[in-house]
N, C-alpha and C positions, 0 to 999 in steps of 0.2 A: 825233453823238452814240452810245455804247456803254460797256456795263459788264458786268460779272459774274456774273453771283451761285448759289455753290457748292450740291447739290441731294444721291371719292374722288367734253325740251329745246320749251324754247318755243322756241325761232328757230330760220331752219335754219343748223348748223352751216359756219363754213369750213376748207375743209381746200386746203388748203396745198400747194401742187408739190412734187412730188420724195418727197415724203412718208411711200409704202409703205417695205415692207424683204417682198415676198414671203412672205407665206401667217407670216409673222413678228405683226409692230406693225405700228401704221397710226397715227399720229399729225394728232387731230383739231385745230385751233384752233375753241374756244369765244367767243364775241365778246363775252359781256353785258354788264355797264349798265353809268354814271354811279352813281357814291356820293352824289353828292351834298356831297362833304367837298373838292372839290380832286383826289377819288380815283377810281379805276373799277374794276372788280373782271371780270378777263376770267376762261381755261383752259386748259390743255391737257388733251387725253383722247385716253389711249396705250390702242390696242382689243389684246389678244394674242392669236397663237394659244391655243386649246386647250392646253391644260396644261403655256405659255409663261411664268415670269415675267416683272417687271424690280424691280425696289430699292429703296429708301427712300438717306434722306441719308449714314442710314449706316446702310452695306449689311454687313456683321460682315468676313469674314474671309474669304467666299467669292463677298460681292458684286462688286460695281459699281460705285461712288458712281457718280449723277447726277450731270453738269456739265452746265446754261445757260449761253446767250450772247445773250444779247439787244438787242438794237436798234430802232430805229422811225423816228416822227414823232411829235412828243404826249405824247412822253416822256421824264421825271427821271427813274424810280426802275420797281424793276421788284423786289418779295416774293412769292418766292412762299409756299405752302403747304402745308402735310405732313399727308392724310390719314391716321387711323391706320394700322397696317403691318397684315401678317402676318409672325408666325417661322417659317420655314422649317427642315428638314433638308435639307444638302445633302455627300452626300456621308460624316459626322462630323463635321460643320462647322454652321456657326448662319451663315446666314445672313437679311436684315429685309425685308419689300418688297409687292411686288403681288400677285396673278394673278390674269391675265380681262382687267383691264380697273379705269385708274383715271384718275381725275379732277383733278389737277391747277391748285389754285387760284391767279391771282394780283393780287396787289392789287399798279395802276400809279397812279406818280402821270404827270397828266398839266396840263400848266401851261393849257391852255387848254381847259374843259373845252365847253368847245362842240365843241368840230373835232373830228373825225373825225378817231382815231389807225390809225398804223400801225404793227403789231407782228411785228418778222422775225428771224431768230436763226436758232440753230442750238440741240439737246440732243445732245447722246452720250450715251449711258444702256450698260447689262449687262442682253439679254435672255439666261436659258436654262431651253435644258428636260433634256435629257440632258447637255448645251454648253451652255458660257458665248458670245456671240458679237458684242461690242461693236458698237454701230449710233450712226449722224449720222444723222438727221431735221434739214429745215432745216425751213423755214416762214417762211410770209407773205400779210400777213392787214391789211384793215383794216376797224377795228369802229368800227362807226355809232354814234356820239355822243345817241344816243334808240333802247340797245335795249333791250329788255323786262327781267329777271327771268331767271338760267336754273339752273333747277329743280334742274340734275347739277351748279353749281358750290355751290349755297343745301345742297346737300349734302352737296359736300367738303369745305365750311369747319364747318358746323355734325361731322362726323367729328372735327375733331380732338383729342388725345388735351387733359384735362384739363389743370386748376393747380392748382397746391398745397392754393392756396385753395380750390378748387371738391372737393375731393376730403376737405379737409379732412387734409390731412398737412404737418409744420409742418418746423422747419428738418434739414439737411441735415447731418451734422459730417464735416471729413473732416483729416486729418494729407499728411506726402511727403517722400519722404524718396529720399537718394539712390543706384543703384544704378551698375555695370558699366557697362551701354545705355542706359542716362538717367534715371527718377525709376518712382517706387508710388508710387501712390494705393490709400489707404485707405478708407473711408466706411464710416457708419452714414448708413443712411437709414431714413423711415419706412418705416415698410408698409400699406400698404391691406389692407382685409378680402381674405379667398381663397387665404391662403397664401402663397406666394415666385413673386414676378411673374419677367418675364425683365429683367433691368434688360440698359439701353443708356447710356455714360458719350461722352464727350464730349469734350474740349474747350476749342473755338472755334476753334481752330488748323487746319485744319486738312496741314498740313503734319507733324503732333503725328501718330504710331499710337497705334489703341490698343485696350494687349489686348482677348479677352471676360471678361468680373469670371471672379474665384470668387465667387460670396456660398453665404451662410447664413444664416439664417430664426432671429434671435436673439425671442420675445418680441414686444413686436412692431414690431422697430426689423431694418431686412439687415443685418449685415456685407457689404461686395464691398471687391475692392479688383482692381485692373487694373495693368500697364503701360507705361505710355509713352517709345514711340523716339522721336526726331525725323528726319526720310528721309534729311538727309544726313548722321544722327549726328552731331554737333553735340549739344552741352550747350543748357540756351530754362530758358526763366522758364520757371510754370503763373500762371497770374488763375486765383484761387479763383475771385471770385465768373461768369466768363467759365463754369465746369465747365457741364457740362446735358442732370442724371439723368434716362431717361426711361422707367417702367415700365410692361413689358406683360405683360398677361394676359387669360388669359376678355373678349375679346372688349371690351376697357379696358386704357385710354395713361390714362398722368398723367407730363406733363412741370414737370420740379422743377428749378429754376435756381439756380447757384451752391453754393461750399458753406462753412463757415464750420473752425474752427481746436476742442477740440473743448469 
């Protein structure tokens, strides 16, 4: 069984073989616990050298998107979670990610909740200081069926962005227009309190490049416009329900799903 997923202690962590890039990054598997519903929680902890950072699932034009390749025994699916990231200015370009360390929670679908689970695979990430270095890290660890809750995984889960309902925000509206190279998406987004946040737009299609938004605060709404180009240069359709908008600011994030015609 093998599948791909595209991408902050109560017990001793399990460190897999060949997990270190000397002086830059170290990967540790956190075994986690049985969630009691056919799934278990685990985690990957990345510890970075001082001054280095790695990237969020949508890293910005200056970043390198993480990529996970999971395999193992007693696993039928893996869903990574993403704690709220930071926004960095990297040589005048925006990047989004994590400094120092981050725990990525993993929700594992386990067919037999009484059996041990083996999690193996590799992760490809970018780590950056003055230069950026692509790194591939392999992992292989047995996760015991009776592991206790891990406080660092719980903290990373709690650090997720709020939903629109949790933040008290309403619907996002959008219009789509064809351009010479792809599509332009114009959005009207409900604005949280506290001024104009950083806006990240994703399409749900990893083969579509999305530009950094052009944004302006208009009363209680944010006007945002992005350009979208397919990596093969061809035409493509946009699924408005798959559009994902993340608002980042003041240590807070909101995750908005989908947009509709005005």
